[in-house]
N, C-alpha and C positions, 0 to 999 in steps of 0.2 A: 686361777684354775677354772676350767669350764664346769658349769653346773655348781659353782660354789654356793653353798648354803642349802642345796637340795639334799634331803636326807634319804628319801625312798622314791624309786621310779617304778611305775606300774604301766605296762603296755596293755592296750585294749586292741585285741586282734580278732580277725575272722577271715576265713578263706572266701567268704561269700559277700557280695555287695548287697545293700538294701536290708540288712538284718538289724539295723539300728545301733551300730557301734557308737556313733556320735551322741545319740540320745542317752545311751547307757553310760558313756563317758561323763556327760554333763550331770546326769542324776547321781552317779557315784561321787562326783566332785562336790555337788551341793550337799549330799548326805554326809560326806567327810567334814565339810566346813561346819555342819550342825553338830558334829562331834568335837568341835573345837580345834580342828586341824587346819593349818594353812595349806592351800592347794593351788597348784598351777595346772593348766591344761595346755599341752603342746599339740597342735593340729598339724600332722604331717601328711594329711591327705591333700597333696599339692594340686591335683587336677579337679578336686571337688571339695574345697574347704567349706564346711558347713557350720563350724563352731561360731563364727561371728553372727550368723543368722539365728542360731539357737539361743544365744545369750542376749539377742536384741541390740547388738552393737556393730551393725554392719558399716556404719559411717565412721567408726573410731579409727584413728591412725596411730601408728607406732611412733614412739618418741625415741630419737637417737640420743644417747647419753655417752659421756666418756667411758669407753670400755665395752659398749655394746648397746643392744636394744632394750628398752623397758617394756615389759608386757602390759597389755591393756587390763585395767582393773575392772572386774565385774562387780565386786563389792568389797569393802574394807573389813578388817576384823572388828569385832565388837567385844568389849570386855565387860565383865559383870560390875555392878556398883561396888565401890571400895569396901563398904561395910560387909557386903555379902561375900566378897572375895576373902576377906580376913576370916570370916566365920567358917569358910569352907577350906581354909588352908592356902597353899601357895597357888593353886590353880584358879586363875581369874579370867580365863578366856571363855566367853559365852558363845562366840561364833568365830570361826577362822576366816581368813581372807581368801578370795578367789581371784586369780588372774589368768589370762590366756594369751596365747601367741598363735597366729595363723597367717598363712600366706594371703588369706582373704583381706587382712588389714593392709597389705602392701600393694594390692591391685588398685589401679586408678578407678576402675569401674567394676562393680560386683558381677557384671555380665561378661567380663573379659575372660577369654579362654586361655588356659595355661597349656601351651603346646611345646613341651620340652622333651628332649631326648634323655636317656638314662643318665649320662654324666652330669647334666645340669641339675637333674633331680637329686642326685647323690650329693652334689655340692651344696644344694639348698638345705638338705637334711643336716649335713655336717655344720653348716652355718647356724642353723637353729639350735644345735646342741652345744655350740661353743660361744655364740655371740649374744645370747639372751641373758640379761641380768635378773635372775629370779629372786635373789635375796633369800632370806630364811623361809624355806618351804618344806613342810613335812612330807607332802606327797605330790609328785609330778606325774599326772596322768597323760599318756601319749596316745592320742587318737590316730589310728593308722588307716591307710586305704585297704581295700580288699586284696587278697592274694598274697603272693610271696615274691614280689618284684623288686625293682631297684631300690625303692624306698626302704623296704624291709631289710634287705641285705646291708645297706648303708647304716641303717638304724642299729642292727645287731652288732655290726663291726664296731661302730663308734661307742655304743653302750658298753660292750665288753672291754673296750679300751679305757673309757673314762670312769667306769664304775666297777663295783665288785658285786658278786652274787653271794658272798659269804656274810652271814649275820654276825653282828657284834664286833665289827672291825674297829680297832682303836688306832689313833694316830700317835706317833712319837712326838717328842718335844720339837716345837717349831714347824710341824707338818700339819697338813690339812686332811681331815677325814673325807675319803671319796664317797660319793653318793652310792647307795645300794640299789642295784637292779633287783627289786624284790620279786618280780615275776610278771606273768601275763595273765590277764583275764580274757577268756575267749567267749565270743558272743555267737549264738546260733539261733535260728528259728526251728520249730519242731520238724519241718519237712525233711524228707530223706535227702533231697538234693543239697540242702544247706548243711546238714549234718555231715555229708560226704566231704564237702569242701573244708569244713572245720577240722576233720580228721587230718587233712593235709597240713593245716596250720599247726596242729599238735606235733606232727612229725618235724615241721620246721623248727619248733621250739626245742625238740629233742636234739636235732642236729646242731643247733646254735647254742646249746647249753643254757637256754633261758628257762627258769623254773615256771611251772604252771600253777597259778593260784586257784584256778577254778573255772568252771563253765557256767554261763548264764543262758538260759533258754528264754529268748525275748519273743514277744508277740504270741505268747502261749495262751491262747484263748482271748475272748473279748467279753468284758464285764458290762452287762446292760446298765446304762445310767439310770434306768427307771427302777428295776427290781433287783439289780445286782447279780443276776444269774449269769454264770460264765458259759459261753458257747465256744467250743473248740473249732473255730473257723479254719485254722491251719493245722489241725490235729494237735497232739500234745505228747510230751514224754520222750521225743526223739533225742533231745540234748542230754537228758538224764541217762538214757540207755547208753549213749555214746560215751559219756563220762565214765560209767561203770565199766564198759568194755575196755576203755583205754587206760583205766586205773588212775584217773585224775578226779579231784573233788568236784562235786556238783553244788554250785552256790544256791541255785533256785530258779524258779520260773517267774516270768513277768507277763501278766496279761496286758492287752492294749489299754492304755490309759487315756481316755478322751480328754480329761482335764489337763493332762500334760500337753497334749496336742493343742488345746486352746491357749495354753500359756505361751508356748513358743511361737504360735502363729499370731498371737495378740488379738484374737477375735474368736467368737463362737463358731464352732464347726457345724455347718448345716448343709442340706442338700441343695444343689443348684436348681433343680426343677421345682416349679410350683404347680401343684396338681389341680388347684381349684381357686375360685375367687376368695373363699374363706381363708385358705392358707395364705394367699397373697395379702389379705387384710391383716391377718395375724403377724405376718412378717413386717408390714409397715408399722404396726403398733409396737412390735419389738424393737424396730430401729429407732422409733421416737423415744421409747423408754430408755434405750441405750444412750441416746444423745442427752437425756436428762440426767443420767447417772454421772457422778464425778469420775474422772479418769483415774484408773488404778496406777498410782505412781510408786507403789511399793517396790522394794528391791526384788530381784528375781528369786532369791532364796526365800523371801517371805511369801511370794506367790506360790512357790513350790510346796509350801506347807499345806496348801489346799488340795494337792494332788493325791489321788488314791494310791499311787505307787510309792509314796514316801516311806511308809512302814516297811515295805519290802526292801527298798534300797538302804534304809537305815540298818536293817539286818545284815545286808551285804557289807556295808561299811564297817560295822562292828566286827564281823567275821574277818575281814581283811586286816583291820587294825590288830586284832588278836593274833592272826597268823604271822604278820610281818613283825610286829613289835615284840612278840614272845621269842622270836628267833628260832621258831620251829622249822623243821625241814619240810618244805612244801612239796617236794618231789617234782619230777618232770614226766612228760609223756613217754611211755615206753614204746 
């Protein structure tokens, strides 16, 4: 059966490009694994696949196995020590696994352009949903392209065919429980132009009967790395107002996290211009100090623990787990 082993599917949507859907998807995934959940990321942004770059595995290749493709492993699950597990009962998962699948892993060169018409995009989305061997997965997060185009239509049609939106579905003797399309998380930035496009995405969810789990307002302010003061560079509050007007849950706001940017870029973020000889000397000294420091070979999930946005996304993850696993009615956009 397609998506065999997947329990819950969560779509990450936005009508606007550049709002940070992929970074939100990754941070939600990392936060869910820190809650002990096994997570998969399916990147269906076919013309701009960014998940391989964000997880630092651009050179990874997909393995073909009997029955389908094996997703790329970002990190394996980690279990608690045996004695600790016994003392805490049956739960012994300290950190869940994270795996991902993207067209970026199938390209010969990361700079290759994907110039496909609608039918080929639709066929690729269907293949991703039927030919990937996820195994036991608590949450499959689907990172989507902006808008409501061919990929979204194919995704909605296939999801509603292969999964159910009803909570608490049980299987009869000898049958397999289908995955649950738990709903969609919509990402916006505070500006009116972004909020306007996300309203269209809410209408798309209503017309396709996809439940809405909530709205995240990304890039909501910038936290100064020196003093912590938050400046509303792109204004703030637009996503919350829209959620209230549309009658959907507002999950919260996320300021720009410089540490997360450094993590996914693999280097310190600094200005390109050098204003003086003193700054140039400081930069050279910093480069020498960086060369002397040992390379950070920690797993991505361990590096993420240093990011300021972790507590925010941990809150999002706990809220989604409670919403989804409690079987509560999450509602849809009106």
